N, CA, C and O atoms as CSV, one atom per row, in Angstrom:
chain,resi,resn,atom,element,x,y,z
A,1,MET,N,N,1.057,-1.135,0.075
A,1,MET,CA,C,0.115,0.340,0.182
A,1,MET,C,C,0.847,1.009,0.263
A,1,MET,O,O,0.772,1.708,-0.747
A,2,LEU,N,N,1.628,1.328,0.860
A,2,LEU,CA,C,2.171,2.712,0.740
A,2,LEU,C,C,3.923,2.187,-0.565
A,2,LEU,O,O,4.574,3.231,-0.605
A,3,TRP,N,N,4.359,1.550,-1.072
A,3,TRP,CA,C,4.876,1.443,-2.523
A,3,TRP,C,C,3.353,2.042,-3.069
A,3,TRP,O,O,3.338,3.237,-2.772
A,4,THR,N,N,2.587,1.816,-3.477
A,4,THR,CA,C,2.148,2.270,-4.479
A,4,THR,C,C,1.799,4.026,-4.498
A,4,THR,O,O,1.781,4.782,-5.469
A,5,ILE,N,N,1.479,4.393,-2.697
A,5,ILE,CA,C,1.768,6.048,-2.938
A,5,ILE,C,C,2.036,6.213,-3.200
A,5,ILE,O,O,1.582,7.027,-4.005
A,6,ALA,N,N,3.396,5.917,-3.234
A,6,ALA,CA,C,5.039,6.809,-3.562
A,6,ALA,C,C,5.602,5.811,-4.880
A,6,ALA,O,O,6.803,5.564,-4.986
A,7,VAL,N,N,4.402,5.183,-6.036
A,7,VAL,CA,C,4.781,5.521,-7.129
A,7,VAL,C,C,4.130,6.627,-8.420
A,7,VAL,O,O,4.463,7.368,-9.346
A,8,VAL,N,N,2.267,5.752,-7.207
A,8,VAL,CA,C,1.662,7.278,-7.515
A,8,VAL,C,C,2.248,8.521,-7.263
A,8,VAL,O,O,1.910,9.145,-8.270
A,9,LEU,N,N,2.765,9.125,-6.724
A,9,LEU,CA,C,3.099,10.259,-6.065
A,9,LEU,C,C,4.184,10.408,-6.772
A,9,LEU,O,O,4.676,11.515,-6.556
A,10,VAL,N,N,4.618,9.951,-7.322
A,10,VAL,CA,C,6.681,9.685,-8.584
A,10,VAL,C,C,5.379,9.942,-9.611
A,10,VAL,O,O,5.784,10.653,-10.531
A,11,VAL,N,N,4.721,9.791,-9.690
A,11,VAL,CA,C,3.714,9.364,-11.199
A,11,VAL,C,C,3.488,10.979,-10.979
A,11,VAL,O,O,4.355,11.543,-11.647
A,12,LEU,N,N,2.648,11.960,-10.292
A,12,LEU,CA,C,1.458,12.852,-10.077
A,12,LEU,C,C,3.400,13.408,-10.613
A,12,LEU,O,O,3.567,13.539,-11.826
A,13,TRP,N,N,4.906,13.730,-9.490
A,13,TRP,CA,C,5.560,14.442,-9.748
A,13,TRP,C,C,5.913,15.272,-10.950
A,13,TRP,O,O,5.907,16.470,-11.234
A,14,ALA,N,N,6.403,13.470,-11.889
A,14,ALA,CA,C,6.316,13.542,-13.289
A,14,ALA,C,C,5.523,14.238,-14.137
A,14,ALA,O,O,6.030,14.883,-15.055
A,15,LEU,N,N,4.447,14.206,-13.978
A,15,LEU,CA,C,3.205,14.756,-15.063
A,15,LEU,C,C,3.251,16.112,-14.497
A,15,LEU,O,O,3.071,16.883,-15.440
A,16,GLY,N,N,3.443,16.923,-13.142
A,16,GLY,CA,C,3.445,17.909,-13.171
A,16,GLY,C,C,5.029,18.760,-13.228
A,16,GLY,O,O,5.239,19.961,-13.403
A,17,PHE,N,N,5.613,18.085,-13.096
A,17,PHE,CA,C,6.827,19.174,-13.366
A,17,PHE,C,C,7.168,19.297,-14.844
A,17,PHE,O,O,7.737,20.311,-15.249
A,18,VAL,N,N,6.935,18.591,-15.427
A,18,VAL,CA,C,5.997,18.637,-17.363
A,18,VAL,C,C,4.886,19.125,-18.035
A,18,VAL,O,O,4.612,19.509,-19.173
A,19,ALA,N,N,4.189,18.950,-16.680
A,19,ALA,CA,C,2.577,20.053,-18.000
A,19,ALA,C,C,2.648,20.953,-16.762
A,19,ALA,O,O,2.673,22.108,-17.189
A,20,PHE,N,N,2.693,20.953,-15.373
A,20,PHE,CA,C,2.032,21.838,-14.925
A,20,PHE,C,C,2.798,22.022,-13.789
A,20,PHE,O,O,2.667,21.377,-12.748
A,21,HIS,N,N,3.851,23.185,-14.055
A,21,HIS,CA,C,5.051,23.916,-13.240
A,21,HIS,C,C,5.116,24.903,-11.864
A,21,HIS,O,O,5.841,25.448,-11.031
A,22,VAL,N,N,3.655,24.652,-12.368
A,22,VAL,CA,C,3.805,26.375,-11.167
A,22,VAL,C,C,2.773,24.631,-9.660
A,22,VAL,O,O,2.226,24.666,-8.558
A,23,THR,N,N,3.020,23.830,-10.408
A,23,THR,CA,C,2.091,23.397,-8.739
A,23,THR,C,C,3.145,22.198,-8.854
A,23,THR,O,O,2.772,21.273,-8.132
A,24,THR,N,N,3.989,21.994,-9.328
A,24,THR,CA,C,4.951,21.263,-8.321
A,24,THR,C,C,5.892,21.418,-7.246
A,24,THR,O,O,6.837,20.726,-6.870
A,25,GLY,N,N,5.421,22.444,-6.866
A,25,GLY,CA,C,5.474,22.880,-5.433
A,25,GLY,C,C,5.157,21.905,-4.378
A,25,GLY,O,O,5.990,21.397,-3.628
A,26,PHE,N,N,3.565,21.622,-4.374
A,26,PHE,CA,C,2.763,20.837,-3.890
A,26,PHE,C,C,3.417,19.331,-3.515
A,26,PHE,O,O,3.600,18.749,-2.446
A,27,ILE,N,N,3.740,18.904,-5.262
A,27,ILE,CA,C,3.489,17.859,-5.628
A,27,ILE,C,C,5.090,17.256,-4.828
A,27,ILE,O,O,5.319,16.426,-3.948
A,28,HIS,N,N,5.933,18.141,-5.643
A,28,HIS,CA,C,6.950,17.829,-4.225
A,28,HIS,C,C,7.059,17.794,-2.951
A,28,HIS,O,O,8.082,17.411,-2.385
A,29,LEU,N,N,6.007,18.191,-2.355
A,29,LEU,CA,C,5.965,18.197,-1.277
A,29,LEU,C,C,5.254,17.095,-0.746
A,29,LEU,O,O,5.306,16.790,0.445
A,30,LEU,N,N,4.686,16.577,-1.475
A,30,LEU,CA,C,3.720,15.657,-1.089
A,30,LEU,C,C,5.310,14.108,-1.536
A,30,LEU,O,O,5.628,13.447,-0.547
A,31,LEU,N,N,5.926,13.814,-2.646
A,31,LEU,CA,C,7.036,13.097,-2.580
A,31,LEU,C,C,7.929,13.095,-1.290
A,31,LEU,O,O,8.235,12.076,-0.671
A,32,ILE,N,N,8.378,14.621,-0.907
A,32,ILE,CA,C,9.110,14.069,0.333
A,32,ILE,C,C,8.398,13.580,1.751
A,32,ILE,O,O,9.216,13.586,2.671
A,33,VAL,N,N,6.922,13.111,2.185
A,33,VAL,CA,C,6.389,13.190,2.708
A,33,VAL,C,C,6.093,11.845,3.259
A,33,VAL,O,O,5.806,11.380,4.362
A,34,ALA,N,N,6.391,11.131,1.311
A,34,ALA,CA,C,5.869,10.506,1.197
A,34,ALA,C,C,7.322,9.292,1.392
A,34,ALA,O,O,7.319,8.259,2.062
A,35,LEU,N,N,8.062,9.665,0.849
A,35,LEU,CA,C,9.780,9.414,0.791
A,35,LEU,C,C,10.449,9.174,2.472
A,35,LEU,O,O,11.222,8.267,2.779
A,36,ALA,N,N,9.891,10.293,3.453
A,36,ALA,CA,C,9.807,9.924,4.591
A,36,ALA,C,C,9.501,8.631,5.687
A,36,ALA,O,O,10.353,8.033,6.345
A,37,VAL,N,N,7.948,8.377,5.673
A,37,VAL,CA,C,6.939,7.432,6.212
A,37,VAL,C,C,7.777,6.259,5.256
A,37,VAL,O,O,7.682,5.090,5.632
A,38,VAL,N,N,8.625,6.572,3.982
A,38,VAL,CA,C,9.353,5.294,3.342
A,38,VAL,C,C,9.925,4.892,4.464
A,38,VAL,O,O,9.629,4.022,5.282
A,39,VAL,N,N,10.791,5.656,4.380
A,39,VAL,CA,C,12.293,5.140,5.188
A,39,VAL,C,C,11.655,5.155,6.259
A,39,VAL,O,O,11.232,4.016,6.453
A,40,LEU,N,N,11.299,5.968,7.216
A,40,LEU,CA,C,10.646,5.485,8.792
A,40,LEU,C,C,10.023,4.159,8.748
A,40,LEU,O,O,9.762,3.693,9.858
A,41,GLN,N,N,9.700,3.386,7.655
A,41,GLN,CA,C,8.814,2.251,7.202
A,41,GLN,C,C,11.123,1.393,7.718
A,41,GLN,O,O,11.943,1.098,8.587
A,42,LEU,N,N,10.890,1.466,6.648
A,42,LEU,CA,C,12.254,0.953,6.229
A,42,LEU,C,C,12.922,0.911,7.528
A,42,LEU,O,O,13.174,-0.286,7.666
A,43,VAL,N,N,13.438,1.647,8.758
A,43,VAL,CA,C,14.317,1.749,9.308
A,43,VAL,C,C,13.700,1.341,10.215
A,43,VAL,O,O,14.461,0.403,10.452
A,44,SER,N,N,12.574,1.196,11.307
A,44,SER,CA,C,11.893,1.134,12.017
A,44,SER,C,C,11.422,-0.433,12.303
A,44,SER,O,O,10.613,-0.827,13.142
A,45,GLY,N,N,12.406,-1.418,11.061
A,45,GLY,CA,C,12.186,-3.469,10.630
A,45,GLY,C,C,10.440,-3.678,10.950
A,45,GLY,O,O,9.896,-4.783,10.949
A,46,ARG,N,N,10.042,-2.946,11.097
A,46,ARG,CA,C,8.376,-3.819,10.555
A,46,ARG,C,C,7.915,-3.899,9.656
A,46,ARG,O,O,7.202,-3.067,9.097
A,47,ARG,N,N,8.363,-5.401,9.157
A,47,ARG,CA,C,7.592,-5.726,7.782
A,47,ARG,C,C,6.199,-5.777,8.532
A,47,ARG,O,O,5.918,-6.202,9.653
A,48,THR,N,N,5.033,-4.919,7.054
A,48,THR,CA,C,3.154,-5.176,7.442
A,48,THR,C,C,3.329,-5.823,5.431
A,48,THR,O,O,3.876,-5.379,4.422
A,49,VAL,N,N,2.562,-6.959,5.755
A,49,VAL,CA,C,2.372,-8.059,4.295
A,49,VAL,C,C,1.090,-7.924,3.822
A,49,VAL,O,O,0.723,-8.569,2.840
């Protein structure tokens, strides 16, 4: 689930970077939040399948 959200945010970021340069600030913020959550999940060591 978390990886799906991260992938969707990366795709939205790429689309926003190409098509909507004005809104990329918000998409960058969402991408950073998603990456932070992924890193916290990896560091915590808990595996949820």
